[in-house]
N, C-alpha and C positions, 0 to 999 in steps of 0.2 A: 458474169457480173460478180464483182467482189462486194460483199456487204461488210461494213465496218462493225466491229464488236467492241463497243466502248466500255468494256468492263475488264477488271483484273480478276484472275482466278487465284485464290490463296488456298494452299494445302499445307497443313501442319503434319508432316510424316511421322512425328514422334508420338503424338497423342492418338490413342485408340479409343473407339467408342463402341458401346453395346446398344442393340435394339432389343427391348423387352416387351413382350405382349402378354398382358394380363386379361383375364376375363372381366367384363364390365359388370362388376357387382358393387352395390352401394357402399359397402364398408372399405373397399380398396381405394377409391379415388381420394378421399380425405387423407388417408395415410401416405399416399404417394405425393400429394401436394405438400403435406407437412414435411416429408423427407426432403423434397426439393428446396423448400424454404430454409433448411438448415445448411445447405451447401454454400461455400464462399461465392461472393458476387460474380467472380470472373469464371466460374464453372459453367459448362454448357449442360442444361437439363431441359429437354423438350417433352412435353406431355400432350398427347392428343387422345380424344375419346370418340368412338363410334358407338352405335347401338349394341355391338357385340364384343368390343374389346377396348382396352386402354393401352396405348403404345407409349413407350418412354424411350427416348434416345438420351444416353448419359455417358459420362466418362467411364471407361471400363475399369478404372481403379476402385470404383465404389461397388458395394455389394449389389446383387441383382434385385433385391427387394428388402424393404424394412423388416426387421425381425418381428415387429408387431403383427405382421400378417400371418405368422405361424408356419410350421413345416408342412402342413397338409396342402398348402397352396403351391409348394415348390414344383410338384409334378405337373401343374397346370400352366406354368409360365413358360413361354417359348422364348429362348434366348439365342441371339445371333451376335457374335463378337468379331472384333478385328476390323471395324470400319474406320475410315478417316473422314474428317469433316472437310468438305469442299465449300469454300465461301466465294460467291460471285459478288464482287464489289463494283459499283458503277464508278467510272472515272470522274463523274460530276454527279452531285446529288446525294441522296441517302439510300436507305435500304431498298432492296428490290425483291419482289415476290414473283415467283414464276409459276404459271399454270401450265396445263398440258397443251393449250393452244396459244399461238402468238397473240391472239386477241385478249388473252388474260394477263398479259404482261402489265404490271402495275408498279409505279414508283410511289413510295410512301414517304 
């Protein structure tokens, strides 16, 4: 059985992204959101927070963290570099959010 995949996959092989994991401390989140607000509108900056960490995906050309956080935090930041962004765009409609299970597929 052949299942149709009505989406286009877009990959920009030139741009590289970093994933940064910060400890979830009250002083860090406001500084990261302020930093993200200073970036140009077309830049990709994604911030998520769990009870234990704050994760940021950003263009690798930017520094790993705002200088306002200080050097003592540098050894507690986990950095992964060299990622590309893969966009899955529906042939019709708008944004798509993927979950782990097919029942979580949602069109927005």
